[in-house]
N, C-alpha and C positions, 0 to 999 in steps of 0.2 A: 727627436728622431730614433726609429727601431733602429735594432742592430742588423748587421749585414746578413745575418742569418735568418732574421725574421722577414726581412725585405726580399731575401730570395725565395723563401716560402710562399710569400705573396705574389711575387711577380709569375711564379708556376702556377699557383691557384689562379691568377688571372688568366693566363694563357689556356689553362684548361677550361674556364668560363666562356671566354672568347670562343674557343674550337666547337662548343656544344651549342653557343647561340648563332654563330655566323656560318657553319658548315652547312646546314639545310638551304640558305639562300646562296651560299657560293657555287653549289653544285649547279645552280642555274645561271649563274653569273659567268658570261662568255667572255669577259675582259680579261687580257693579259696581266701578268705580274708588273711588266713593265708599264700598263697604262695605268696602274693603283700607283704606282712609284712617282709616275708624272704627273698625276692627280694632286700630290701633296705639294708639289712646286707650285700650281697654279692657285691650291688653298690658302696660301699663306695670303693674309690680310684681307681676306675674301671669305666667301660663303662658299659650302659643296655645291650649291644649287649652280653660282656663276662658273665654278670650276668645270663643273659635268657640262655646262651648256658650251664652255670653251674648248672642251675634247670633243664634242660633236661637231663644232665649226670647223677644227682642226681634221676631223675623218672627212669631211666634206672637200677640204681643200688638198691634204697631202695623203699621197697612198699609204703610207704607214710612219712609224716612229723613226725609222732610219733616214727617210726622205727629210723629215725634220731637223734630224742631225746635221745635215748636210746642206740644207737651206740658209741663205743669208738672213740674219736676225731680223730685218726690216720686215721681209716677208712674211713673218712667223707673227712680228709684232702687230700688223695689220690685221690679221684673223683675231688675235685676242683684244686688240682694241674694239673691233666690231661685236665683239661678245662680252663688251662691257668689264673684262678683267682690269682690276687696278695694275697701274704701273706696267702697261704691256710691254715696252720694250725691255725692262729690267726682266720681266718675266721670261720674256723670248730669250734672253740670254741665258738665264739660269738654264732654262730646259735644254737649250743647245749644251750648254757647259756640262750639264749632270748626264744627257745622253752620249756625250763622247768619253765621259769618263766610264759609262756603263760598259759601253762597246768595248773599251780598251782592256776593261777587268775581265770579262765575261764574253768568251768566243762563241759559246753555246747558249744563245738566249734567243728569245721570241722579240723580234722588234714590231710584229704587227700589231694592231690595236685590239685584235682579239686572239684567244687561243688558237694554236695549230690544231686541226681536227686529226685524231688518230684514226687511220683508215681501218676499215674492218679486214680482217685476216682471211687471205685467200684460201678459197676450200681446196684440200690437200688429198687426194684420193691415195687409199691405200695401193701399195704396188699388186701385179697380179700374181697368181699362184706360181708360175712359173719365173717369179723374179723379174719381169720386165715392167717398165714403168706405167702405170695407168693412163690412160687418155681420156680426158673430158669428152662425153658424147655430144655430138654437133647438135644444136636444137632445131626443131623441125622448118622456124623461118630461114635458115640456111638454105641458099640456093647455090650450090655448087657448080652445077652445070652452066648457069648464067655467068657465072664468076669469070672475067677475062683477065688471064696471065699476061704478064710482060714476058716477052721473049727478047733475044740479042737482037733479033730482026726488026722488031717493032720499035726499038729505041729502049734505052735505059728509063729508070724511073727520074723524077724530079730530082730527088734527093738521094743518089746512088749511094750503096754502102761499100766504100770504098777505104782501106787503109790511107788514114793520114786525114780523113775528111769528117764530119758531123752530119749526121741524119739529121737535120733541122724538122724534117716534115714530120719525123717519128716523135721527137722531143717533143713538138706542138700538140700532136694526136695522141699520143700514148705514153705521157710522164711516167717515170718512175717513181712511185711515192717514197717518202723519207721512211728510216727504220722507225719502227714505232717507239724505242727506247729512246732513240735520238730526239724524237717530238716529245715524249714524256719529260726529257731533261731540258728541253728549250721552255717547254711552259711551266717548268718547275718553280718553286717561289724562295730558291737559294739564292737568287740574285737581290733579293729584299736585304741581305746582310749588307748590300753598299750601303746601305742607311748609317751605319756605324764608323764609315770613312771620313764623314766631314760635317761637323756639328753646324754649320752655317747653312746646309741645303736642307730643302722641303721635307723629304722623308726622315730625317732625324728631328726637324721642327713638330712635326706632326707626333710623333713619340714621343719628345720632351714634353709637349702638352698634355698627353693621356699620361705618362709617369708624373706629372706634378697634380694632375686631378686626382691621381691614386694614392699619392703620398710615396712613391716610389723614389723621389729624390727631394732634396731640401730647395724650397724656393729662393733661396736667397744664392744659390749656385749660379753662375752664368751657364751659356751652352756648352763650352768644352769642359767645365766642371761635371756639370750634368752629365755628359757623356760619358767621362771616367767613373761616375758613380754608377750609372746605368749599366755599363760593363761589367761592374762587381755584383749587382743583383739579378740581372735577367737569367733564366734559364740557361746553364753554362752548355748543356747537350743541344739545346734548341734555339740559337741566336736567332736565324734568318727567320724560323717560325714565329717567334715572339715578335719581331719587326713587322711582319707581313700582318699578323692579325691585330696587332698594335694599330698598324696604318688603317685596316678594315674596321676598327672599332672607332677609330677616330672620323673616317668619312661618314659612319652612320650618324655619329654624336658631336659632330663639328660644332655645332653653337654651343651647346651645353659644355662641350670639354674646353672650349677657348674660354668661355666665360669665367668657369672656374679657375684654370690656369693663369688667367691675365689678373685675375683678382688676386690671387695668391702671391704672384709677382709684385704686383703694386703695393699690396700690404707688408710682405717680408722680404722682397727683392734688395738688392744692394742700393743704397741710398746714393744718389746723385754727388759725383767727386765735388762741384763747388758747394753743394750743401753742407759736407762732410767738413770741409774746410772751415765755412762758416762756423759749425757746430764745435769745432776744434778750437777756433779762436775765442768764442765765447765762453768756453771750459776755461781756457786759459786767462781770460779775464778775470773770471770769479775766483779761480786760484789765488790770483794777485790782490785781489780785493780781500780776501780772508787774511792774507798775510800782512 
């Protein structure tokens, strides 16, 4: 196995290559970071095609990932079973547990299936020469004369603006958009850092297979030891980016990555405990026979 320094350089180069290859398609990909993370849960012991179809089925049944987070496992399992996902109940449980952990760790994240669109910046007119604020000119379509004004005598509006009350009509007809900086933060890939929190979950499972296929971790290591090794060699300043792009690379090459990683684990992975005991016993017998 190469030295830690060599593996760090290799991981950094891989990240650079993934960014260059994936970024053009990523600009057209409207799926949220959380959707990509949840895909890895559904990809375990399955194909990317099946996992993608399962997400589409979940989209049709639920409003967003937040609804799935609070929905009984049985309801989610039915949707996954109809989408031909292996072990649907276990996947539904893993999905809900992951979403709950994600929600508790990141207060600012986008739990929609897709990215939140950043609204266009409003047109701000420069102030008048005398310092008074400029007023947007009314369009020709406005018919001010025909507009009926509500007076005290004719009755208050349906949702009066009174201290202590919410103007529900205004909320529904004239919603205030989120601050663009907050939207960008909610759409951010920083939440992919949760992949390093648990070696048994889907996000790290996908990263582990990619790391195995690219020689970043030893195949004889178990998941927890592999996570420790990966923390040593991943780009120190971009852990979340490495996790995110690693997951995207896994999605695009899941069949190839899985085949290579599984072959390495089968060839160099840890020996079964019973087999190891049998080998030790055989070696002991050989030693006694020599004596």
